[in-house]
N, C-alpha and C positions, 0 to 999 in steps of 0.2 A: 421403542417408537411402533406402533402397530396402526393399521388401516385395513378393515376388513368391509369392502363393499359390495352388496349382493345383486341388486337389480340387474336385469339382462336388458338387451336393446339400447336403442338411443336415448330413450328416457333417461336410463341410467347415466349417460353422459351429459345430458343437458343439465340433471339434477346436479351433478358434481360442478358444471358451471356455476348454477346459480349458488353452489355452495362457496364458490371463491368471494362471491358477492358478501356471503354471510361471514366469511372469515374476515373480510375487509372491513366490515361493519364492527364487527366484535374486537377488532384491534384498534378500533377508533381510528382510524387512517382517515387523514384531510382528504378532500375532495379529489384534488390531483392525484394524490398517492392511489386513492380507491381506483380511479379510472386507468391508471397504470397497472394496478394488479390485474383489472379486466381483461387488457391488452395482454399481458402475459399469459393467462389461462386461456385465450383464444388463440395467441400466436404462437406460443411457445417461450423458449429463453432465449432466443438469437434476439428478439427486439429488447429484451433487456439487457442483455450482455453489450450490444452497440450503444444503448443509451449510457450506459455507466462508461463505457470507453470513451465518450465524447467530454465527459465532466474530469476536470483535475482530480487527482487523488493523491492523497499521501500514501506512506507504505503500510500504515498500520489498516490492519481489517477489522471491522467490528461485527459482533457476534448479533443475532436476534434472538432475545430471550423468550425462545417458544415454550410456553407452558404445555404441561399434559394434557391440559382441558383442552386444547386445539388438536391432539392426537387421540387416537386411541390405546392410549398409553397409561402407565400408572400414576394417578393424580399426585403421588408425593415426589414425581422427578419432574425436573427442568431439564428440557433439551434445547441449550443454546445452539444457534445454526446457520450455517453461512451456506451460500450456493455460488456459484460461477459456471464458464462454459471455457471449453479449451478452443485455441485458435481463433478467439476473438482478439480485437487488438489489445495487446501488451498482456496477453493471457498464457502465451506459448513459453515453455522454459523455465515457468515460474514454480517456487516451492512455497510453503508457506511455514514458517517457525513459530512454534507454539510454546510460549514459556509462562510460567507461573507456579503458586505453590499448589500442592497436593490437597485436595478440597475436605473438608470435615464431612464427609458422607459414607453412606454404606457402601456402595459403588462408584465408579469413575471410569470413563471411556471416551474412546474417540472411534467413530464410524464413518466411513463414505460411502455413498450411493452411486449408481451411474443413472442415467436418464429413465431408466425403468423404476426407480428407487430399490432397485436390486445390490444386494452386496455382491462383487465380482469375486472375491475369495477371501481368504483368511489373511492374507498381508494387506488388507483395506482397512484393518481395525489395530487397536490396541486397548489392551484392558489394565487396569491401574496397577495391579502388583508386577506385570510386565514391563513397566516405564522404570527406566533406571533413573536413580535420582542424580541431580546435579552436585558435581564434587562437594564437600562438607555436610550434604543436605541427607536427611532418612527418607524412606518410601516407607510412611504409615500404614500401608496394605500388605506389607510382606510379613508373614507370621515372624514373631519373634521381635518385631518392631513396636516401640512406643507409640500408642494411637496419636498422642498428643506431642509427640516430638518435633523439634525444630532445629535448624531451618528444615525446610520439606519442599525444596523447590525441585523443578524438572524442566526439561526442554525436549519437545516432540516436534516430530517433523512430516507434514503431509507433502507427500513428493509426487510428480507425475511419473503415471506407470509407464511412460514411453520413454524415460530419462533412466540411464543408469543411476543407481545410487552411490554417491562415493564412498570409498572403502572406508570402515570405521565409523561411519556415522549411526549413532544410535538412536533408538526410539523411532524409527522410521516406520509411516505406514502410508499406502498409495492411495492417489485419489485417481478416478480413470480420466482418460483422454482420447478415446474412442467412443463415438456414438453409437448405442445397442438400438435406438430407434432408426429403422430404416429411413425415415424422414429426415430424420436430423442431419444438418451438416456441421454443427459444432456438436462437441459433448458436453452436454450439461452434467454437472454432479453437484451432489450435497454433501455437506459435512456436519455432522452432529456430536455435539459432547452433552454427555450424560451427568446427572447427579443425581442419585437416586437418595432420598430420605436424608437430609440433612440434621447433623447434630444438633440439639438444643442449642440456641445462642448463636447459630451459625445461619447465614443466609446464602440461598443458592444464587440468587441475583449480583451478591456481594462478590462470590467465588467466580462467576462469570466474568464483572468487570476487572477482577484480579488476573484474568486468563488473557496474556497479550498474544495477538497474532500478526506478524510481520511479513510480508511480501518478499520474497528474495528470489536471486536471479541463481537457478541452478547451474550455471557457467562460472559465477563469480562469487557466489554467496552474499553480494552486495545487496542492500534493500534497493527494492524496486517500486513504481508506485501499483497499490493494491488494485487488482483488476475484476474484483468480485463485485456482484449486483449489490444493489441498495439493500440493506438489511430487511427492511419491511416488506420486501419482494420475497424473501425465502418463504413463507406462506403459499402465495400462488404459484411459484416456481415448482413446490412439491407437488400441489394438485395438478400441475400440467403433467409431471413425471408421473403420478398415480393414473392419470386418463391413458396416457402411452402403455401404461403397464398393462391396463384392461385390453388395449386393443391388440396386444401382443399374445398375452395369456388367456384372455377371456374374462368372465365374472367369477367372483368367487363365491361360495355357496355356503347353505347352512351345516352347522356340526351333524353329523349322522347321529342318528336316535332310534332306538327299537321303537316298532310301530305298536307294541301293546306292552303293557307292563308299568311299573313306575319306578323302575331304576335310571339313574342318570350317569354315563358315562364319560369320562374324561379322555380324550384323545389327542394325539399330536396331528396338527395341521399341515397340508402338505405347502411346502415353501413357494413351489410356482403361484399360488394364490395369495401370497402374502407380500405387505410391503416395508421394507425397512427394519428387516432384523438384526437385532444387535449383534448376535453372534454367527458365526458362518457355520453352517449344517454341512455335512458330505452325505447324508443319508436321505437327503430330499423330504424333512420335515422341518418345521419350525422347532425350537428348544422350549415351548411353551405349551401347556396342554387347554383343552376347550371343553366346555361342555354346554349342552344345549339345554335351557330351562324351561319349564312350562309358562305357558302364558297366563292361564288360569288357577292355577294351584300353587301351593306353597313347595318350596324347595329346600331341603336340608343337606346341605353339603359338608362332608367331613373329610378333613385330613387327619388319617387315623392317628399318625405321630408325626410331630412336627421335627423338623430336622433342628440339628445345633445350630443356630445362626447369631450374627454378629448384631446386637441390641446395642446400638450407638445413641440410646437415650440415657445410658448408664456409664457413659466414660467418666473415668477419674484421670487426674494426671498420672497415675500410675498404671494406667491399662495399657497392656500388652496385645497387639494382634495375634489371636490364633490361626490355627488352620481350620477353620469353623468348615461345617459339612456343606452348609450355606451362607452367605451374607445377608440374605433378603429373600423374604417370599411375599405374595400378595395373591388376592383375589380380586377382580375386577369386573364390573359388568362392561361389557362392548357398548359403548354410548358417544353420542358426541353432542354437547361437550362433554367431557368427562368431569367428574368432580368427586371429592372425599365421601359423600354420601354414601357411593356405589361402590365404595372398595374397602377393603380392610388388608392390613397389612402387618407383618410380624411385630414391630415395634408397638404398634397400637391396638392390637388385637387382645380379645378375651379368649382364656385357654380353659379347659375343663380340668378338674382335678387330677385325671389320667394323661395327660398331656394332650388331648386332641384340641383341633381346631375347626370348630363347629360353626356353620354360617347359616341362619336361616334367611333364605330369601323370599320377600312377600309377592305376590303376583302385583304387575304392573298396569295391567289392564284387559278385565274389570279388577279395581282393586277391592280389597275387603273393606268390609263397613269398620268404622274408627273404633269402634267398641270391640271388635275381633283383633284390631291390629294392636291396641293396647292388651288384650288378655295374650296374644302371642309375646309382645314384647317383654311383658311383667315374666311370663313362664321362662322365656329365654336368658332373662338376666339372672334367674334363681339358677339357671343350670350352665352360667357362664358361657353362654352361645352369643354370637355376632349376630347382629340382623341389619340386614340391607334391604330397602324398600326400592324394588325396581321400579325405573321410570316408567312413564306412559306410554302407549304406542305411538313411536314416534313418525306418522304418518305426515306431518306436515313439516318435518325437519329435514333439510335439503340432505345433510350427511348422514344423520342416525337413520333414517328411514332406509339406508342403503345398508346397513349392517344386520348379521344374523339374530334378528330380535327374537326374545332375549338369551343372551349368551354370556358366558362368563369364561375370563381368561385365568389360568392358575399359573404364576411365574416362581421359579426359582432364579436368584442372581448369585454369580460369583460363586459356582460349584465347585467343590473341591475336588481334585482328582482323584482323591482317595474314597469318596463318597459314591457307592455304587447304585444309590436308589434315589436319585434325580427324576426329574422330569424326563429327562434326556435317556432314562431307562427305559421307558415306555418304546415299543418297536414302531416303526414307521411303514404306514401302508403302501407308500411310494418310494421305498428304499431301492435305489438302483443298483448298490451292491449285493443284494438278496437273490439270487434267481427266483425264489418265491414271489417276491413282490415287485421287481423290476420290470414288469410287462402291465402294471397298474396303471390307468390315466389318472393322474389326479382330478381331471373334472368329472371322474364316477365316483369320487370320494364321498359325497353326499348322498349317494343313493343306496349306500352300504346298510343293509338291515339283517342281515343274518347273524343268528347267537354266537356261531363261530367267529366272526369278525370281530365282534365287542370282547369275546374272551380273549382273543390272541392281543387286540389292538388298543383295547381300553386299559386304563391305570388299574392296577389290582396287584395284591399281594405277591403273584407270580413275577412279576418285572420290577415292583418298587418296594417289595418287602414289606413291614409295616408301615412305610411313609405314603401307602396310596391314598389315592383322593376317589370319592364317588358320591352319589347323591340319591336321594329317593325324593319322590313326588307325593305329597298328599293332600286330602282336603283340611280345612280348617278343623273339621269335626275330629277327622284322623290325628291331626297334629296334637289338639289337646287330649285326645283318648290315651294317644300313646306316651306323651312326655308329662301328663299330670301326674303319672304312676312314677316316674323318674326325680320329678321334683319334691 
């Protein structure tokens, strides 16, 4: 889950407030819920917490099936979400028992965020292979285990970070109970469950429905009424957290790019300007790479060697999980709403004969004439290249116009500890643990233009070995001239 918003000043916040309305309409909320969503965006989560506290509630909490289209996330993922506040009536000393079957997905995780959509620490998340299965069950994400193994049940716990965890309790991850935003009286938090790329024949929605969440007392472990906000308010609650993030950290910015030349560099983005990371980073940067695409030219982006990955399109009853270098990767244009036409992932991509992942990005605004687009697509098909048509300039879209248009996000998921050349091998320009970078201000990241900067902090054979990613900008004529010889 990622949101990159880039405008400065009061118009940026007004635009995001409009986006709440757009989100509500996109979700098809009824008028009453729509008005409630706007209220949450204006006044924060306290009103939502108080309103939900007044209604009778069962112990079972309900997930909101947040699709990636509403995030700047991978379109092949689903992000079931809940949100709550701490110290509102009935919420103190409450933990959440989560149980169900391991999903038939490439990756699976739980992550909790504070009222700024920050991940407070490594113990606020748990990943699939680290979840201890229920007695008599198997964890299909552990190497050496049958992918289709049954039974495949687990129980995990979202535990308040101000309450000691009982000794011996397994699969515990924390959720925040103290407000990070200065004006917050209650600590708002969000919990996201992620399913990436479901195996054919299996549904992410069905996996969400099979995942039960029950509120329990941390003192007695007995069920208590669920104090969480209404599921449909998860989106405006997160928009509120996004606005507060900007007030604390300032706006995010464009990805650095050289002022001249035709090369596209992929860099790790400072974590302070990001929202909702899936993994906890200690070096000051997110675990993804981003590259800035040209607005008016073709971009050809190449992953020069594709890491060994888990292709769950090819699972059979005899398939055994391996210690793959990664389990999943994708390239996605940062846009709202997301869609599969602007993304390519491991299982659905075309690859060249020598194992490269090459993606041709067609300019979005101005677009090439239809005849030229057809010519590029035909040539790309002969070369086993992927083609993505960049969307048009989002000048009239409340969220999309706040993004670093057009930029592409490159993800590696479930990276093996034995694989040294993943995206995390690219150094971070704002790493506080490195004396050479500890003094760098993340707000100045976008202004870096020196050749030395890109040599050191861009993806390259120097840091990613043969698995590096880069790109080149070219006109239509240059593309035809260069690749007609190859095809």
